[in-house]
C-alpha positions as CSV (number, residue, x, y, z in Angstrom):
1,Q,93.7,77.9,91.7
2,V,97.4,77.4,91.1
3,Q,100.2,79.2,92.8
4,L,103.7,79.6,91.2
5,V,106.7,80.7,93.2
6,E,109.9,81.5,91.4
7,S,113.5,81.7,92.6
8,G,117.0,82.0,91.2
9,G,117.2,85.3,89.4
10,G,120.1,87.8,89.9
11,L,122.9,89.8,88.4
12,V,125.6,88.0,86.4
13,Q,128.3,88.8,83.9
14,V,128.2,87.9,80.2
15,G,128.9,84.2,79.6
16,E,128.0,83.2,83.1
17,S,125.1,80.9,84.1
18,L,122.0,81.1,86.2
19,R,119.3,78.5,87.2
20,L,115.7,79.5,87.7
21,S,113.3,77.4,89.6
22,C,109.5,77.5,89.9
23,A,107.3,75.5,92.3
24,A,103.7,75.0,91.6
25,S,101.0,74.3,94.2
26,G,97.3,74.1,94.4
27,S,95.0,72.5,91.9
28,I,97.6,70.8,89.7
29,S,96.1,68.6,87.0
30,S,97.3,66.9,83.8
31,P,98.0,67.2,81.0
32,N,99.6,70.6,81.5
33,S,102.4,72.8,80.3
34,M,104.8,74.6,82.4
35,G,107.6,76.9,81.4
36,W,109.1,80.3,81.3
37,Y,108.4,83.6,79.6
38,R,110.3,86.9,79.8
39,Q,109.7,90.5,79.4
40,A,112.3,93.2,78.9
41,P,111.5,96.9,79.4
42,G,109.5,98.3,76.5
43,R,109.0,94.9,75.0
44,Q,106.2,92.3,74.9
45,R,106.3,89.2,77.0
46,E,107.8,86.4,75.0
47,L,108.1,82.6,75.3
48,V,111.5,81.4,76.5
49,A,110.9,77.7,77.0
50,L,108.0,75.4,77.6
51,I,107.6,71.7,78.5
52,V,104.4,69.7,78.2
53,S,103.3,66.7,80.2
54,G,105.0,63.8,78.4
55,G,108.2,65.7,77.8
56,N,107.8,67.8,74.6
57,K,109.9,70.9,74.9
58,N,109.8,74.2,73.0
59,Y,112.5,76.8,73.0
60,A,112.7,80.3,71.6
61,D,115.2,80.4,68.8
62,S,117.2,83.0,70.7
63,V,117.9,80.6,73.5
64,K,118.3,77.2,71.8
65,G,121.6,75.6,72.7
66,R,122.1,77.8,75.7
67,F,119.0,77.2,77.9
68,T,117.7,73.9,79.1
69,I,114.2,73.4,80.7
70,S,113.5,70.5,82.9
71,R,110.6,69.3,85.1
72,D,110.0,67.3,88.2
73,Y,106.5,65.8,87.9
74,V,106.5,64.6,91.5
75,K,107.5,67.9,93.1
76,N,105.6,70.0,90.4
77,T,108.6,72.1,89.7
78,V,110.1,73.5,86.5
79,D,113.7,74.7,86.2
80,L,115.5,76.7,83.6
81,Q,119.2,76.3,83.3
82,M,120.6,79.4,81.5
83,D,124.2,79.1,80.2
84,S,126.3,81.5,78.1
85,L,124.1,84.4,79.1
86,K,124.0,87.5,77.0
87,P,123.0,91.1,77.8
88,E,119.9,90.6,75.6
89,D,118.7,87.9,78.1
90,T,118.2,90.7,80.6
91,A,114.5,90.6,81.5
92,E,111.9,89.8,84.1
93,Y,111.3,86.0,83.9
94,Y,107.9,84.6,84.6
95,C,106.9,81.1,85.4
96,Y,103.9,79.8,83.5
97,Y,101.4,77.0,84.0
98,K,98.3,76.0,82.0
99,L,96.2,73.0,81.5
100,V,96.6,71.7,78.0
101,F,92.8,71.7,77.5
102,G,92.2,74.7,79.8
103,T,91.7,78.3,79.0
104,R,93.4,80.0,82.0
105,A,97.1,80.6,82.3
106,Y,98.8,81.1,85.7
107,W,101.8,83.3,86.2
108,G,104.4,83.6,88.9
109,Q,105.4,87.0,90.3
110,G,108.5,87.2,88.2
111,T,112.2,87.1,88.9
112,Q,114.7,89.6,87.5
113,V,117.7,88.4,85.5
114,T,120.3,91.0,84.6
115,V,123.3,90.2,82.4
116,S,126.0,92.8,82.6
117,S,128.7,93.4,80.0
């Protein structure tokens, strides 16, 4: 079992920044991928950013150049720095963990990000 605890969501104005953090605990193994998904009301959950053991990063096109994902492999944390936030970034953000060769994905409880215009 893997537990994921997120922090850092909130309400900001357009153009401002937020930083999300996620700490993983439990049966952490490698190689794995950790990252962030988001889900807005009435929409499907979508990938925001993902980082794999070894450092490969993937970003949704809508956040490239504005969001930066980073990991601390010692602390088993993953952060998402979100700059130049837009109203369309408003969503519940979920931390994600999965072994690269595993079948089960783990999710955090979610943290709300609201960008007000």
